[in-house]
C-alpha positions as CSV (number, residue, x, y, z in Angstrom):
1,M,-47.9,3.9,-62.1
2,K,-44.7,6.0,-62.4
3,L,-45.9,8.1,-59.5
4,I,-46.3,5.0,-57.4
5,K,-42.8,3.8,-58.2
6,H,-41.3,7.2,-57.3
7,I,-43.1,7.2,-54.0
8,S,-42.0,3.7,-53.3
9,L,-38.5,4.6,-54.0
10,I,-38.7,7.7,-51.8
11,L,-40.0,5.5,-48.9
12,I,-37.2,3.0,-49.3
13,V,-34.6,5.7,-49.2
14,L,-36.2,7.4,-46.1
15,T,-36.5,4.0,-44.4
16,T,-32.9,3.2,-45.0
17,S,-31.8,6.7,-43.9
18,L,-33.9,6.4,-40.6
19,A,-32.5,2.9,-39.9
20,S,-28.9,4.0,-40.3
21,A,-29.5,7.1,-38.2
22,Q,-30.8,5.1,-35.3
23,V,-27.4,4.2,-34.1
24,S,-24.8,6.9,-33.5
25,F,-21.1,6.3,-32.5
26,E,-18.8,9.3,-32.6
27,V,-15.6,10.9,-31.1
28,K,-15.4,14.3,-29.5
29,V,-12.3,16.2,-28.3
30,S,-12.2,19.1,-25.7
31,K,-10.0,21.0,-28.3
32,K,-8.3,20.4,-31.6
33,K,-5.4,22.7,-30.9
34,L,-3.6,22.7,-27.4
35,G,-0.3,23.4,-25.9
36,V,2.2,20.7,-25.0
37,N,1.6,21.5,-21.3
38,E,-2.2,21.2,-21.6
39,R,-4.5,18.2,-21.4
40,L,-6.8,16.8,-23.8
41,R,-10.1,15.2,-23.2
42,V,-11.4,12.5,-25.7
43,D,-15.1,11.3,-25.4
44,F,-16.5,8.4,-27.4
45,E,-20.3,8.8,-27.4
46,M,-23.0,6.4,-28.5
47,N,-26.8,6.5,-28.3
48,K,-27.3,2.9,-27.9
49,D,-25.4,0.4,-25.4
50,G,-22.9,-2.0,-27.0
51,D,-20.3,-4.5,-26.3
52,N,-16.5,-5.1,-26.9
53,F,-15.5,-1.3,-27.0
54,N,-12.0,-1.1,-28.4
55,P,-10.3,2.4,-28.0
56,P,-7.5,3.6,-30.3
57,D,-3.9,3.4,-29.6
58,F,-3.1,6.9,-28.3
59,Q,0.2,7.3,-29.9
60,N,2.3,10.5,-29.0
61,F,0.1,10.9,-26.0
62,T,0.1,9.7,-22.3
63,V,-3.1,8.4,-20.9
64,I,-3.3,10.1,-17.5
65,G,-7.0,9.2,-16.8
66,G,-9.8,6.9,-18.0
67,P,-11.6,5.3,-19.3
68,N,-14.4,7.0,-17.3
69,Q,-17.9,5.8,-18.1
70,A,-21.0,7.9,-18.1
71,V,-24.6,6.9,-18.8
72,S,-27.6,9.2,-19.2
73,T,-31.2,8.3,-19.9
74,S,-34.0,10.8,-20.3
75,W,-37.6,10.9,-21.4
76,V,-38.9,13.8,-23.4
77,N,-42.6,13.8,-24.7
78,G,-42.6,10.0,-24.2
79,K,-39.5,9.4,-26.2
80,R,-36.5,7.8,-24.6
81,S,-33.1,9.3,-25.1
82,Y,-29.9,7.3,-24.2
83,K,-26.3,8.3,-24.2
84,K,-23.1,6.4,-23.0
85,T,-19.7,7.9,-23.0
86,Y,-16.2,6.6,-22.6
87,S,-13.8,9.4,-21.6
88,Y,-10.1,9.6,-21.7
89,F,-7.6,12.4,-20.4
90,L,-4.4,12.6,-22.5
91,S,-1.2,14.5,-22.0
92,P,0.8,15.1,-25.3
93,K,4.5,13.9,-25.4
94,K,5.7,16.4,-27.9
95,R,4.7,19.1,-30.3
96,G,3.3,18.3,-33.8
97,S,0.1,17.3,-35.7
98,F,-1.2,13.9,-34.5
99,S,-4.3,11.7,-35.3
100,I,-6.8,10.3,-32.9
101,K,-7.5,6.9,-34.7
102,Q,-10.6,5.0,-35.0
103,A,-12.4,3.3,-32.1
104,T,-14.8,0.4,-32.6
105,I,-17.7,-1.1,-30.6
106,E,-20.3,-3.8,-31.5
107,I,-24.0,-2.9,-31.3
108,D,-26.8,-5.2,-32.2
109,G,-24.2,-7.6,-33.8
110,E,-22.7,-4.8,-36.1
111,I,-19.4,-3.1,-35.8
112,Y,-19.3,0.7,-35.7
113,K,-16.3,2.9,-36.0
114,T,-15.5,6.6,-35.2
115,S,-13.9,8.9,-37.8
116,P,-10.2,9.7,-37.3
117,L,-9.5,13.3,-35.8
118,T,-6.5,15.4,-36.1
119,V,-5.1,17.4,-33.1
120,V,-2.4,20.0,-33.3
121,V,0.0,20.3,-30.3
122,T,1.9,23.6,-30.1
123,A,4.5,25.1,-27.8
124,A,3.6,25.5,-24.0
125,V,1.0,28.2,-23.3
126,N,0.9,30.5,-20.4
127,N,-2.5,29.7,-19.1
128,P,-3.0,25.9,-19.7
129,N,-6.6,24.5,-20.0
130,A,-9.7,26.3,-19.1
131,Q,-10.2,28.3,-16.0
132,N,-13.2,26.1,-14.9
133,S,-11.5,22.7,-15.6
134,P,-11.1,20.3,-12.7
135,E,-7.3,20.7,-13.0
136,T,-7.4,24.4,-12.8
137,I,-9.9,24.3,-9.8
138,A,-7.6,21.9,-8.1
139,D,-4.8,24.5,-8.2
140,D,-6.9,26.7,-5.9
141,N,-8.4,24.1,-3.8
142,I,-5.9,21.2,-3.3
143,H,-2.5,21.6,-1.7
144,L,0.2,19.3,-0.7
145,V,2.5,20.8,2.0
146,A,5.6,19.5,3.6
147,E,6.0,20.9,7.2
148,V,9.6,20.7,8.5
149,S,10.0,20.8,12.3
150,N,13.3,22.6,12.2
151,T,15.1,24.3,9.3
152,N,18.3,25.1,11.1
153,P,19.2,21.9,13.0
154,Y,22.7,20.7,14.2
155,L,24.6,17.9,12.5
156,N,23.0,14.6,13.4
157,E,20.0,16.4,15.2
158,A,16.7,14.9,14.4
159,I,14.1,16.8,12.3
160,T,10.8,15.6,11.0
161,V,8.9,16.3,7.7
162,V,5.1,15.8,7.8
163,Y,3.3,15.7,4.4
164,K,-0.2,17.0,4.6
165,L,-2.9,17.0,1.8
166,Y,-5.2,20.0,2.2
167,V,-8.6,19.9,0.4
168,S,-11.2,22.7,0.5
169,P,-14.7,21.7,1.6
170,D,-16.1,22.1,-2.0
171,T,-13.6,19.7,-3.6
172,G,-13.1,16.0,-3.1
173,V,-10.2,13.6,-3.7
174,S,-11.2,10.0,-4.5
175,N,-7.7,8.5,-4.9
176,W,-4.0,9.2,-5.2
177,R,-0.8,7.5,-5.7
178,E,2.8,8.6,-5.1
179,K,4.4,9.6,-8.4
180,D,7.8,10.7,-7.4
181,N,9.4,9.9,-3.9
182,P,12.0,12.0,-2.3
183,R,15.5,10.3,-2.0
184,Y,16.7,12.3,1.0
185,N,20.3,12.5,-0.1
186,D,22.7,13.5,2.6
187,F,20.2,12.4,5.4
188,W,19.7,9.2,7.4
189,S,15.9,8.8,7.0
190,Q,13.1,6.6,8.2
191,N,9.5,6.7,7.5
192,I,7.0,6.3,10.3
193,D,4.1,4.0,9.5
194,I,0.6,5.6,9.4
195,K,-1.9,2.7,9.9
196,N,-5.2,4.6,9.4
197,L,-5.5,7.9,7.5
198,K,-7.7,10.2,9.5
199,V,-9.5,13.3,8.0
200,Q,-9.1,16.3,10.2
201,N,-10.3,19.9,10.1
202,G,-7.8,22.9,9.9
203,T,-6.9,25.9,8.2
204,Y,-4.5,26.7,5.2
205,K,-3.7,30.4,4.6
206,G,-6.4,31.5,6.9
207,E,-9.2,29.5,5.3
208,D,-11.0,26.4,6.5
209,Y,-9.8,23.2,4.9
210,R,-9.8,19.5,5.5
211,F,-6.5,17.8,5.6
212,V,-5.1,14.2,6.0
213,I,-1.4,13.3,7.0
214,L,-0.1,11.1,4.2
215,R,3.5,10.5,5.5
216,K,5.8,11.2,8.4
217,T,9.5,11.0,8.0
218,V,12.5,11.4,10.5
219,L,15.7,12.9,9.1
220,Y,19.2,13.1,10.6
221,P,21.4,15.4,8.5
222,Q,24.8,13.9,7.7
223,K,26.4,16.9,6.2
224,T,26.7,20.6,7.2
225,G,25.6,23.5,5.2
226,K,22.7,24.1,2.8
227,L,20.7,20.8,2.1
228,D,17.7,20.3,-0.1
229,I,14.8,18.0,0.7
230,E,13.4,16.7,-2.5
231,P,9.6,17.2,-3.1
232,L,6.9,14.5,-2.8
233,S,4.7,14.3,-6.0
234,L,1.3,12.8,-6.1
235,D,-1.0,11.9,-9.0
236,V,-4.4,12.8,-7.6
237,T,-8.0,11.9,-8.8
238,I,-10.0,15.0,-8.0
239,E,-13.8,15.6,-7.8
240,V,-15.1,19.0,-8.4
241,P,-18.7,20.3,-8.5
242,T,-20.5,21.1,-11.7
243,N,-23.5,23.2,-12.5
244,R,-25.6,20.0,-13.2
245,R,-27.7,18.3,-10.6
246,D,-29.2,14.9,-10.2
247,I,-32.8,13.9,-9.9
248,F,-32.7,14.6,-6.1
249,G,-31.3,18.1,-6.5
250,G,-27.8,17.1,-5.5
251,R,-25.0,18.8,-7.4
252,L,-23.2,16.3,-9.7
253,M,-19.4,16.0,-9.5
254,T,-16.9,15.6,-12.3
255,Q,-13.6,13.9,-12.1
256,G,-10.1,15.0,-13.2
257,H,-6.5,14.1,-12.7
258,K,-3.8,16.4,-11.4
259,T,-0.2,16.0,-10.4
260,I,0.6,18.0,-7.2
261,S,4.0,18.5,-5.4
262,A,5.0,19.5,-1.9
263,G,7.9,21.6,-3.4
264,S,11.5,21.4,-2.4
265,R,12.5,22.5,1.0
266,T,16.0,23.9,2.0
267,I,17.5,23.5,5.5
268,H,20.7,24.9,6.8
269,V,22.7,22.4,9.0
270,K,25.0,23.9,11.7
271,E,28.3,22.4,12.6
272,L,28.8,21.1,16.1
273,P,30.9,23.6,18.2
274,Q,34.7,22.9,18.3
275,A,35.1,24.5,21.7
276,G,35.1,21.9,24.4
277,K,34.8,18.9,22.0
278,P,36.2,15.7,23.8
279,A,38.9,13.7,22.1
280,D,36.8,10.5,22.4
281,F,33.7,12.1,20.8
282,T,32.3,9.8,18.1
283,G,29.3,11.8,16.9
284,A,26.6,11.1,19.5
285,V,24.0,13.9,19.6
286,G,21.0,13.8,22.0
287,D,20.3,13.0,25.5
288,F,21.9,9.8,26.8
289,E,22.6,7.7,29.8
290,F,25.8,5.5,29.8
291,N,26.6,2.3,31.9
292,V,29.0,-0.6,32.0
293,I,27.4,-3.6,33.9
294,T,28.7,-7.0,34.7
295,S,26.6,-10.0,35.2
296,K,28.7,-11.1,38.2
297,S,31.6,-9.7,40.2
298,E,32.9,-13.1,41.8
299,L,33.4,-16.4,40.0
300,N,35.9,-19.2,39.6
301,A,38.4,-19.7,36.8
302,S,37.1,-21.1,33.5
303,E,33.7,-19.7,34.4
304,S,32.3,-16.9,32.2
305,L,30.7,-13.6,32.9
306,Q,29.1,-10.9,30.6
307,A,30.1,-7.2,30.7
308,R,27.6,-4.9,28.9
309,V,28.5,-1.6,27.6
310,E,25.1,0.3,27.0
311,V,23.8,3.7,26.0
312,K,20.2,4.6,26.5
313,G,18.2,7.7,25.7
314,N,16.9,9.8,22.9
315,G,19.1,10.7,19.9
316,N,21.0,9.3,16.9
317,L,21.5,5.9,18.4
318,K,22.4,4.1,15.2
319,L,24.9,6.7,14.0
320,F,27.8,6.5,16.4
321,E,30.0,3.8,18.0
322,L,30.1,2.7,21.5
323,P,33.5,3.0,23.4
324,K,35.5,-0.3,23.6
325,L,36.3,-2.1,26.9
326,T,40.2,-2.4,27.9
327,L,40.7,-5.5,29.8
328,P,43.8,-7.4,31.4
329,S,45.5,-9.8,29.1
330,S,44.8,-12.7,31.5
331,L,41.1,-12.5,30.8
332,E,39.9,-14.1,27.7
333,V,37.6,-11.9,25.9
334,Y,35.3,-12.7,22.9
335,E,34.0,-10.4,20.2
336,P,31.1,-8.3,21.5
337,E,27.5,-9.0,20.4
338,H,25.8,-5.8,19.4
339,T,22.2,-5.4,20.2
340,E,19.8,-2.5,19.2
341,N,16.4,-1.9,20.9
342,I,15.3,1.3,19.1
343,S,12.0,2.7,18.1
344,T,11.6,5.8,15.9
345,N,8.7,8.4,16.3
346,L,8.4,12.2,15.7
347,N,10.9,12.9,18.4
348,G,13.5,10.8,16.6
349,M,15.2,7.6,17.8
350,Q,14.5,6.3,21.3
351,G,15.7,3.3,23.1
352,G,19.1,1.8,23.7
353,I,22.1,0.0,22.2
354,S,24.7,-2.2,23.8
355,D,27.8,-4.3,23.3
356,A,28.0,-7.5,25.3
357,Y,31.4,-9.0,26.0
358,T,31.9,-12.5,27.1
359,I,34.8,-12.8,29.6
360,V,36.5,-15.9,30.8
361,P,39.2,-15.6,33.5
362,Q,42.1,-18.1,33.4
363,Y,43.7,-17.6,36.8
364,K,42.8,-16.9,40.4
365,G,43.1,-13.2,41.5
366,K,41.5,-9.8,41.3
367,Y,41.1,-8.1,37.9
368,P,40.1,-4.5,37.5
369,I,38.1,-3.4,34.4
370,P,39.3,0.2,34.0
371,S,36.8,3.0,33.7
372,I,35.7,4.2,30.2
373,T,34.0,7.3,29.1
374,F,31.2,8.2,26.7
375,S,30.8,11.8,25.2
376,Y,28.0,13.3,23.5
377,F,26.6,16.7,22.4
378,D,23.5,17.7,24.6
379,L,21.0,19.6,22.5
380,K,19.3,21.1,25.5
381,T,22.3,22.9,26.9
382,K,24.2,23.1,23.5
383,T,27.3,21.7,25.3
384,Y,29.4,18.5,25.3
385,K,29.0,16.0,28.2
386,R,31.2,13.2,29.3
387,I,30.0,10.2,31.4
388,S,32.4,7.8,33.1
389,S,31.5,4.2,33.9
390,G,33.8,3.9,37.0
391,E,36.2,1.0,37.8
392,I,34.8,-2.5,38.2
393,V,36.9,-5.3,39.9
394,I,36.3,-9.0,39.1
395,N,37.3,-11.3,41.9
396,V,38.3,-14.9,40.6
397,L,38.1,-17.0,43.9
398,D,39.3,-20.4,42.8
399,G,41.6,-21.6,40.1
400,P,45.3,-21.8,39.0
401,T,47.8,-19.1,40.0
402,N,49.5,-16.9,37.4
403,T,53.2,-16.7,38.3
404,T,54.1,-14.5,35.2
405,A,54.6,-10.8,35.7
406,S,53.3,-10.0,32.1
407,D,50.0,-8.7,33.3
408,N,50.4,-5.6,35.5
409,N,46.7,-5.3,35.9
410,I,46.3,-8.5,37.9
411,A,46.2,-8.0,41.7
412,S,48.4,-10.3,44.0
413,A,47.2,-13.8,44.3
414,E,47.7,-16.4,47.1
415,N,51.0,-18.3,46.9
416,G,51.9,-21.9,47.9
417,K,50.3,-23.8,45.1
418,Q,52.2,-25.2,42.1
419,P,51.2,-23.5,38.8
420,V,49.4,-25.7,36.3
421,V,51.6,-26.3,33.3
422,V,49.4,-26.2,30.1
423,N,50.5,-28.7,27.4
424,N,49.5,-27.8,23.9
425,N,49.0,-31.5,23.2
426,Q,46.7,-32.2,26.2
427,F,43.6,-32.9,24.0
428,A,45.5,-34.8,21.2
429,Y,43.9,-38.2,22.1
430,I,40.2,-37.1,22.3
431,K,38.3,-38.2,19.2
432,T,36.3,-35.6,17.5
433,N,34.2,-38.0,15.2
434,T,32.0,-40.9,16.5
435,S,30.9,-44.1,14.9
436,L,28.4,-45.7,17.3
437,T,26.4,-49.0,16.7
438,A,23.2,-49.9,18.5
439,I,23.7,-52.9,20.9
440,K,20.1,-54.1,20.3
441,P,19.0,-54.0,16.7
442,N,15.5,-52.8,15.9
443,H,13.5,-55.0,13.5
444,F,10.5,-53.7,11.6
445,F,8.4,-56.9,12.4
446,K,6.1,-56.2,15.4
447,S,7.2,-52.6,15.4
448,T,4.9,-49.6,15.6
449,G,5.1,-49.0,12.0
450,F,4.4,-52.6,11.1
451,W,1.1,-52.6,13.2
452,T,0.1,-49.2,11.8
453,G,0.5,-50.4,8.2
454,L,-1.4,-53.6,9.0
455,L,-4.3,-52.0,10.7
456,L,-4.7,-48.7,8.8
457,P,-6.4,-50.2,5.6
458,L,-8.9,-52.0,7.8
459,L,-9.7,-48.8,9.7
460,A,-10.2,-47.0,6.4
461,I,-13.1,-49.2,5.2
462,P,-15.7,-47.9,7.7
463,L,-14.4,-44.3,7.0
464,A,-15.1,-44.7,3.3
465,I,-18.5,-46.1,4.0
466,V,-19.5,-43.0,6.1
467,I,-18.1,-40.7,3.4
468,R,-20.0,-42.4,0.6
469,K,-23.2,-42.2,2.8
470,K,-22.7,-38.4,3.3
471,K,-22.3,-38.0,-0.5
472,Q,-25.4,-39.9,-1.3
473,D,-27.4,-37.9,1.3
474,R,-25.9,-34.7,-0.2
475,D,-26.9,-35.7,-3.8
476,A,-30.4,-36.6,-2.7
477,D,-30.9,-33.1,-1.1
478,V,-32.4,-31.5,-4.1
479,V,-33.3,-28.2,-2.4
480,G,-29.9,-27.9,-0.7
481,N,-28.2,-28.6,-4.0
482,K,-30.3,-26.0,-5.8
483,I,-29.4,-23.4,-3.0
484,R,-25.7,-24.2,-3.3
485,K,-25.8,-23.9,-7.1
486,A,-27.5,-20.6,-6.9
487,D,-25.0,-19.3,-4.4
488,K,-22.1,-20.4,-6.6
489,L,-23.7,-18.8,-9.7
490,A,-24.1,-15.5,-7.8
491,K,-20.5,-15.5,-6.7
492,R,-19.2,-16.3,-10.3
493,Y,-21.1,-13.4,-11.8
494,L,-20.1,-10.9,-9.0
495,S,-16.5,-11.9,-8.7
496,E,-15.3,-8.9,-10.8
497,A,-17.5,-6.5,-8.7
498,K,-16.1,-7.9,-5.5
499,K,-12.5,-7.2,-6.8
500,A,-13.4,-3.5,-7.4
501,L,-15.0,-2.9,-4.0
502,G,-13.8,0.5,-2.8
503,K,-13.4,1.9,-6.2
504,K,-16.8,3.5,-6.9
505,E,-16.7,3.9,-10.8
506,A,-15.1,0.4,-11.4
507,F,-17.4,-1.2,-8.9
508,Y,-20.7,-0.1,-10.4
509,V,-19.5,-0.7,-13.9
510,S,-18.7,-4.3,-12.9
511,L,-21.8,-4.7,-10.9
512,E,-24.1,-3.5,-13.7
513,K,-22.2,-5.7,-16.2
514,A,-22.7,-8.7,-13.9
515,L,-26.4,-8.2,-13.6
516,H,-26.7,-7.8,-17.4
517,N,-24.7,-10.9,-18.1
518,Y,-26.9,-12.8,-15.6
519,L,-30.0,-11.8,-17.5
520,K,-28.4,-12.7,-20.7
521,A,-27.7,-16.1,-19.4
522,K,-31.0,-16.6,-17.7
523,L,-33.4,-15.1,-20.3
524,N,-31.3,-15.8,-23.3
525,L,-31.9,-12.1,-24.5
526,E,-29.7,-9.2,-25.2
527,T,-29.9,-6.7,-22.3
528,S,-29.8,-3.7,-24.8
529,D,-33.3,-4.7,-25.8
530,L,-34.7,-4.7,-22.3
531,S,-36.1,-1.9,-20.4
532,K,-36.6,-2.1,-16.6
533,D,-40.4,-2.6,-17.2
534,K,-39.7,-5.5,-19.7
535,I,-37.2,-7.1,-17.2
536,E,-39.9,-6.9,-14.4
537,N,-42.5,-8.5,-16.6
538,L,-40.2,-11.3,-17.8
539,L,-39.0,-12.2,-14.3
540,K,-42.6,-12.2,-13.0
541,S,-43.6,-14.5,-15.9
542,K,-40.9,-16.8,-14.6
543,H,-42.7,-17.0,-11.3
544,V,-40.2,-14.8,-9.4
545,E,-41.7,-13.1,-6.4
546,K,-42.6,-9.4,-6.9
547,S,-40.4,-8.2,-3.9
548,V,-37.3,-10.0,-5.5
549,V,-38.0,-8.5,-8.9
550,L,-38.4,-4.9,-7.5
551,E,-35.2,-5.4,-5.6
552,F,-33.3,-6.5,-8.7
553,V,-34.7,-3.3,-10.7
554,E,-33.8,-1.2,-7.8
555,I,-30.0,-2.4,-7.9
556,L,-29.9,-1.5,-11.6
557,Q,-31.1,2.0,-10.8
558,N,-28.5,2.3,-8.1
559,C,-25.8,1.4,-10.6
560,E,-26.9,4.2,-12.8
561,L,-27.3,6.9,-10.2
562,A,-24.3,5.8,-8.0
563,R,-21.7,7.1,-10.5
564,Y,-22.9,10.7,-10.1
565,T,-23.4,10.8,-6.3
566,P,-21.0,10.4,-3.5
567,I,-20.9,6.7,-2.3
568,T,-19.3,5.3,0.7
569,N,-17.5,2.0,1.0
570,V,-20.3,0.7,3.3
571,E,-23.0,1.6,0.8
572,M,-21.0,-0.4,-2.0
573,Q,-20.7,-3.4,0.3
574,Q,-24.6,-3.2,0.9
575,D,-25.2,-3.0,-2.8
576,Y,-22.9,-6.1,-3.4
577,E,-24.6,-8.2,-0.7
578,K,-28.0,-7.2,-2.0
579,S,-27.0,-8.2,-5.5
580,A,-25.7,-11.6,-4.4
581,R,-28.8,-12.2,-2.3
582,T,-31.2,-11.3,-5.2
583,I,-29.4,-13.4,-7.8
584,T,-29.6,-16.4,-5.4
585,A,-33.3,-15.7,-4.8
586,I,-34.1,-15.4,-8.6
587,D,-32.2,-18.6,-9.4
588,K,-34.2,-20.6,-6.8
589,Q,-37.6,-19.2,-7.9
590,F,-36.9,-19.2,-11.6
591,K,-39.1,-21.7,-13.5
């Protein structure tokens, strides 16, 4: 009897141990001692799928990547092995001894916790991280380069900075964001829009690379001497090959994060030569044409004309002033209207600028507009050039005669007519405000608004009858309502996946979660208890067609495999549409 009791006690202990050993949830770190300039990888691993994963608060660390999810399933001697991992990449903020606190997850209705870990952060090390880490591999295979068109320009001469991201054929970049933008102090700058990023083939230091142009910027130096162009920094998500392969033999990729910089560039800006500089030079540098154009040369007094001073060409069009017109005092001149029609490309600013003067002559006569000059520095010949507009004469044909001699620029006018004496009070009796009353009053009775308000309710009655009839027909359409309900259900479950289109990892995690949630709602079961075979049998038992069931299972397999294989945006869109179509079909056939 005692022997039986002992055996029973041993069996109870072994059963309890085996039950507790079935679920495993633990934390692993890439290293427990690292330099302040190194990065730490933290993995939370479980051998059974769960819900409501809650990571710890990574105090004293900056999260630079994650959470990245990885799921693996294998069969050995008929026994299934499952592992799911949440990975984070951390960068320490300072030196010291820090704790990675507990993470929690819910598995089969129970809460599991990881044990706290202590990590020691030391001073910076000379060789941060392992040589085969994604970050280290990126140092040799990913480069951000700033190409400057001219490192020794003149003051106000256009130069371009083109930022290119070079990636070796064995490495990939899935995403990037600008971390630190250059401010271009002491430069006038303008970015050139790049609508579509295009991958091109090229060479970097004699080796074959792929590259993409991320940014183009035009700069005009505003100071002479040594000027620094601040670097552009990117936070890049990199993909590097591993020694593992998928079930099709393709090499699996692993992700990492890396901050890369184009580096600071220095240029030496030359002063414009002093020899031969015109007195009226205002800083124009480039290749220009200069004109003064009038809208008309003959008119009557009190009529108006426009005189336009314009400069066209290629150069620093926004960075200098146009010469001013000098006109006789007998011409009334308004403030000029400045107009710019400029486009910027890799050759700098191109187009034209102009000042338009509105001129109104008061008296009859001939009025010369004196010649004005425009000076600029020609980059082709490295010399100054002056362009003269030439004299323009405005002939006022009809109007009062000016008898004063105060304006020496006025040509002689015809005599024999009495001058018009202008009285300052000549407009004193003109009222500036009006108070008008309609002669024939407008009554509301029998007006358009009256008849509209009277007839509109009557016309609305047949419209309401038609709408009600349409609603009754729609409610009676059982098949159509079922199809619309199925489409609405598919869109609700797949809404999160649709938001993540274009982001491979997030998209397939959301898609898999949507399919699992759909099964939970439809079958009233936990998906952690379901294998693909069980899902297939349950759906078939609900009278779902075999082809639809196989398509649903195929989508679940794609979600598992897609995280480890390169996937295009087109393939993600196809998987999304196939999921929506399959959910709709299941919902219509489900009984």
